[in-house]
Residue frames relative to the residue before (quaternion, step in Angstrom):
aa qw qx qy qz dx dy dz
M 1.0000 0.0000 0.0000 0.0000 0.00 0.00 0.00
T 0.6640 0.5117 -0.3100 0.4486 3.58 0.88 -0.88
R 0.6617 0.5068 -0.3158 0.4534 3.58 0.89 -0.88
A 0.6304 0.5205 -0.3318 0.4707 3.58 1.05 -0.72
A 0.6489 0.5104 -0.3143 0.4686 3.59 0.98 -0.80
V 0.6566 0.5044 -0.3033 0.4717 3.56 0.94 -0.89
A 0.6650 0.5051 -0.2959 0.4638 3.58 1.07 -0.73
G 0.5868 -0.6165 0.3547 0.3870 3.58 1.27 -0.12
S 0.3699 0.7301 -0.4967 0.2887 3.59 1.20 0.28
T 0.4759 -0.6553 0.5021 0.3032 3.55 -1.13 0.65
E 0.6568 -0.4958 0.3756 0.4262 3.56 -1.25 0.29
A 0.6444 0.5228 -0.3258 0.4531 3.60 0.98 -0.79
Q 0.6393 0.5139 -0.3272 0.4692 3.59 1.00 -0.77
I 0.6573 0.5032 -0.3129 0.4658 3.58 0.93 -0.87
A 0.6429 0.5219 -0.3241 0.4575 3.59 0.95 -0.85
T 0.6421 0.5243 -0.3229 0.4567 3.58 0.99 -0.79
I 0.6873 0.4851 -0.2802 0.4623 3.57 0.95 -0.89
T 0.7869 0.3787 -0.1770 0.4540 3.58 0.81 -1.01
G 0.4361 -0.6960 0.4642 0.3316 3.57 1.18 -0.53
H 0.4863 0.6458 -0.4426 0.3881 3.59 1.27 0.13
S 0.5214 -0.5824 0.5016 0.3706 3.56 -1.28 0.30
L 0.6499 -0.4969 0.3806 0.4311 3.58 -1.24 0.29
K 0.6184 0.5451 -0.3440 0.4497 3.59 1.03 -0.76
E 0.6669 0.4876 -0.3016 0.4760 3.58 0.94 -0.83
V 0.6301 0.5355 -0.3349 0.4517 3.56 0.98 -0.84
R 0.6712 0.4884 -0.2999 0.4702 3.59 1.03 -0.73
S 0.7632 0.4209 -0.2212 0.4376 3.58 0.90 -0.86
I 0.6377 0.5624 -0.3455 0.3972 3.61 0.89 -0.82
P 0.7142 0.4317 -0.2976 0.4636 3.66 0.65 -0.93
D 0.6484 0.5218 -0.3312 0.4445 3.59 0.93 -0.84
A 0.7124 0.4670 -0.2598 0.4549 3.55 0.91 -0.89
N 0.8333 0.2973 -0.1014 0.4548 3.57 0.96 -0.79
Y 0.8549 0.2378 -0.0658 0.4564 3.57 0.90 -0.80
L 0.7433 0.5015 -0.2778 0.3448 3.53 0.49 -1.23
H 0.6435 0.5277 -0.3449 0.4342 3.58 0.98 -0.69
R 0.6913 0.4599 -0.2736 0.4855 3.59 1.25 -0.29
D 0.6314 0.5793 -0.3209 0.4035 3.58 1.23 -0.25
P 0.3105 -0.7790 0.5133 0.1824 3.62 -0.32 1.19
E 0.5664 0.5979 -0.3863 0.4153 3.60 1.16 -0.50
L 0.5948 0.5643 -0.3652 0.4410 3.59 1.08 -0.63
G 0.6510 0.4998 -0.3090 0.4805 3.59 1.00 -0.77
R 0.6485 0.5077 -0.3194 0.4687 3.58 0.96 -0.81
A 0.6478 0.5146 -0.3186 0.4627 3.58 0.98 -0.82
A 0.6403 0.5204 -0.3233 0.4634 3.59 1.01 -0.79
I 0.6553 0.4996 -0.3112 0.4735 3.58 0.95 -0.84
Q 0.6297 0.5332 -0.3311 0.4578 3.59 0.99 -0.81
K 0.6542 0.5006 -0.3143 0.4718 3.59 0.94 -0.85
L 0.6449 0.5188 -0.3195 0.4614 3.58 0.96 -0.83
E 0.6671 0.4943 -0.3008 0.4693 3.58 0.90 -0.89
T 0.6492 0.5138 -0.3187 0.4616 3.58 0.95 -0.84
T 0.6662 0.4967 -0.2992 0.4691 3.57 0.91 -0.91
T 0.6522 0.5105 -0.3133 0.4646 3.58 0.93 -0.86
N 0.6531 0.5086 -0.3131 0.4656 3.60 0.94 -0.85
L 0.6625 0.4984 -0.3091 0.4660 3.59 0.94 -0.85
Q 0.6418 0.5151 -0.3249 0.4661 3.58 1.01 -0.80
N 0.6483 0.5121 -0.3144 0.4676 3.59 0.98 -0.81
E 0.6530 0.5066 -0.3134 0.4677 3.58 0.96 -0.84
L 0.6493 0.5094 -0.3145 0.4691 3.58 0.98 -0.82
Q 0.6533 0.5058 -0.3149 0.4671 3.55 0.93 -0.87
N 0.6585 0.5002 -0.3095 0.4694 3.60 0.91 -0.83
A 0.6488 0.5132 -0.3181 0.4632 3.58 0.99 -0.79
E 0.6625 0.4974 -0.3027 0.4712 3.59 1.02 -0.77
L 0.6924 0.4762 -0.2759 0.4667 3.59 1.06 -0.68
L 0.5104 0.6902 -0.4086 0.3099 3.57 1.14 -0.54
P 0.6715 0.4831 -0.3393 0.4479 3.66 0.76 -0.81
F 0.6418 0.5181 -0.3267 0.4615 3.61 1.02 -0.70
K 0.6410 0.5132 -0.3205 0.4723 3.57 1.02 -0.77
E 0.6348 0.5257 -0.3254 0.4635 3.55 1.03 -0.80
R 0.6574 0.5149 -0.3099 0.4545 3.59 0.97 -0.82
E 0.6279 0.5541 -0.3294 0.4361 3.57 1.06 -0.78
K 0.6238 0.5592 -0.3382 0.4288 3.60 1.10 -0.65
H 0.7261 0.4400 -0.2420 0.4697 3.59 1.09 -0.70
């Protein structure tokens, strides 16, 4: 269950794989595992960095036509 959570699986996906209820999926890892797993923190930071990079790229792509117009 912990490895699935660290890999980014949703609670519903974990429940389907393990046979636990959604309530159990929410409580078992929090109570026993996830708060101790440094990989979970690294995965969260990686997602944040990826999202930030994608947002920056999108913003730059949207601004590019305006920058091109300013040159002319």
